[in-house]
N, C-alpha and C positions, 0 to 999 in steps of 0.2 A: 460443656452441656453448653445448651442452648441457654438464652435468657429472654423472659418474658416482657415483651414489651409494653412499655410504662406508657398509658393512657390518662390524659388530665381529664377524663369523661368517666366518671363513675358510672354513668349508665351503660358504659360499653362494659358489659358483665365479664367479656370476654375476651377482655382487652389483650389478648398475647395471641400467638399463634395458632392456627385451627388446629393442626397439628400437637396441642401442646398436650399430652397425658399424660398418665402414668406408664410407668414401665418405658416413654417415649425419651427418657433422656433429660427430657426440660425439667426444671424444681417448680414446686408449687407457688402461682402468681398470685397470694394473698391479698389481702384487701389492706391498704395502708395510708398513711395521712395523704399520697397522693390521689387518692380515689376520694377527695374532697378538694381536691384545686381543679380549675376548667379556665382553659386557653380562651384569652378575650373574644366574644363575637364581634366585637368593634374596638378600637382604639388599642391600646399595649398594655399589660400591666409590669412595666418597667419604673412607677413613680411618675411616669411623666405624662401628664394631661389625662381626662376623664377615658374610659372605659367602660363597658356594659358586658357581662357575663350570662352564662346559663343561670347560676341564681336567679341573679337581678331579676331575669327574664321571666323565671319562674314567682316572683315573686311579684313584678306585673301582672302576670297575666292570672295569678291568683287576686289579687285584689281587684281587676277587673271584672272576674268570675263573682264574687263575693258581692259586687256595687249593682252589677247586673242583676246577678239572682234576686234581691231584694228591690230593688227596681222594680224587675219585671211584676213580681210578686204582689207590692202596694202602691205599684205607681195607678192603679185605678180598683180600690180596695173593695167588695161586694160583701153585702152584709151574710148573704151565705155562698162563703170561699170555694173557691174553686183547688183543684188538687196543689197548684202551686203557691196558692196564699197560703191552704191549709199548712204546710210544710214550713214553710217561712215563719206562719202564727207558734206554729210547733215550737221550732229552734228558739224563737225570740222570747215567746213564754218559758219555755226551759230553764234559757239565764235568767230570765226576770225574775222568777217565784222561785226557781230552785236553789239557786247563786247568790243573786244578789238582793233580796227580800230577806232570802234567809240569814244573813252576813247583817245587812244593814238595816233590817225593817223598812218595810212600803213607803213610811214618810221618809225618810231621812235616804233610801237607796233609788226613789223614782227616778230623780235626776241624772242619775249615777248608772242608770238602764242601757244607755244609746252608746257610751263608749264602752262598757263589760261587753256587750254584744259585738259589737267593732272586734273588739279583743279577742274575741273565743271564735268568733268566726275566722277571722286573720290565720291565727294560728293553728285553729285548726286545720284549714285549708294548704298553708303552708307544711305541714305533717304529713297532710294526705297525697302530696308529691310523691312521697316517695315509694307509694303504689300504683302509680299511674303509669303507664307505660308510654315510652319513648323518654319521659321526664325523669320516672326514676330513683328522685331527690327529695331527700326532707330539707327545705331551705335553712328551717331552724335547726341544722344540727350547724350551720354556720354561726358561729358567736356573737355577730355581730345585731343579727334577728331578734334573737331575744334578749340582747344587751339594750338594743335601743326601746323596746317593749319595757323594760323592767326597768330603764332609766325613767321614760315617760310615766309610770306607775308613783316611781320614787321622787320624782318633781310632785307629785297632782300629791301623795302623801305627804309630802314636808310641807306644802305649802298651804294644804289645807290646816294642818296642825298649828301652825304661827296665824292664821288667819281664825281663828278657833280658839288661842291658845294665849295669841301672844309669845314673844320671845321667852321669857323667862318660862312660860308654862309649857312652849314648845321642849323646852331642856329640860324638865321635868318630865314629860313625857316620855322621849326618848331615853332619860338616862335610868326613870320608874323612881325616883326620888320619892323617899319614905321618911320622914324622920325618926319612928318609932324604928327602923331596925339598928340604931343606935351607932355602934365601933364598925361594925359592917358596911355600914350605907356606903363610904366611898368606894370600897370593892365592887358591888354591886352596882353601882353608879357607870362606873368602869367598865363595866360587863354589858352592862345594857345598852352604854353607848356603843361599845365597837359591834355588838351586835345588832344592834337595831340602825343606826346610821352609817357604818362602816360593810359590815358582812352580809345583810338583808339586802339589799339591790343585788350581790353579787351572787348570793345563792338563787336566788327570784330565778334569774337570769339559766347561770348555771343545773339547774336541775331538770329545764327544759332544754336544754344543748345537750347534754351528758343522755339522757333518755334515747333521744332522736339520733345523736351519733354513732352510738353503741347499737342500736336497732339497727341502721342503716348496716353499723358496718359489719353483725350476726350475717342478714338477707346476705350482700354480697358474699361471704364469706361460702356461705352451704349454697349459693347460684355459682360461685366459681369452680366449688368442689364438685356438685354433680356434672359437671362439662368435662373438669380434671378428671376423674374418676374413670371417665367412659373408656375403658379399653383394659379388654380382657377379663381376670376377674374382678376388676375393681368395677364392672357394672353394678353389681347386685347393692357396692357399698355407695354408688353414684344411685341409684333409689333412696337408699335412705334419707341420703344428701337430698334430694329431690322432694321429698316427704317433705324433710324438716324447713325446706324453705317453703312450700303449702302454709307450713303450722305456722313457722316465723311470721309470714305475710299477714294470718289471721291474728296472730298476735298482736300484730303491728298495728294493727289496724283498731285495736282496744286500746293499747296504749299510746294511740296517736289523739284520740277522742279526749282521755282519763288527762293526758299531758294540757291540753286545752283546758278544760276542768279545773287542773289543779292551780293552773297557770292565776284563772282569772278568780277564782276564789283566793287565793293568797293575795289579789289585789284588793278585794270586798275587806280583806280582813284588817289588811294594813288600813286602810281608809277609814273604817269602824275604829280603828284605834287611836286617829287623827281627832276622829268626832265625840268620841266618848269622854266627860269630864272626868277630870285627873283628882284620882283619892288616892 
């Protein structure tokens, strides 16, 4: 039986012999962990020295695109905005009013708007790479990127809590201390501490990572299946698989925006919890 060629580049959705179809003697070359591994574009990945791969390139390009877009839109702002400025203002205002103000309020939230706008559009851009031709890979499906962003929010949240309430107040805040709970107070404090200090940054990162990882895997699955089934009576099934690829791509567009929204919403919620008075 002919074995499919394993490629380290998941954008090569046809990363197997071009004559590998159903009934041709080769097994279905389904996606797997190898679909999320990349050969270095520069350097080597053996742990010695620095290296640079496709995911890093997409993250860098995405950052440049975001900065370039907002720079072009606001470098010379006009009272009557042009199309680019209007789009940028709409995006900025959506995050500011729809997420930050709604969660933190206008007075407290204004100072955090630039950070939240930056995080929102960075996450969204990293997600969008999944459906961009030639790129076709969501950067956030690599856990290091959501983890770094969640770590940034975590440090900010903890720092604000200590600054606002002091060390003792921080402890009460993250443990849900309430002496009226009586005998169950130690149990509640232990659960709250585990949830807030240990699990919260983990779930914040994994929620984004898991959605993008699963979405990319499904897109790969249906795309590869469309090609694999192009043989004999399998052509009819290939058509169904191709339609599913289009449907999943449209659905992935929705999920990408939602995940950026949820990530920033949770970040604002954590900050709001740090700023409220403990009671």
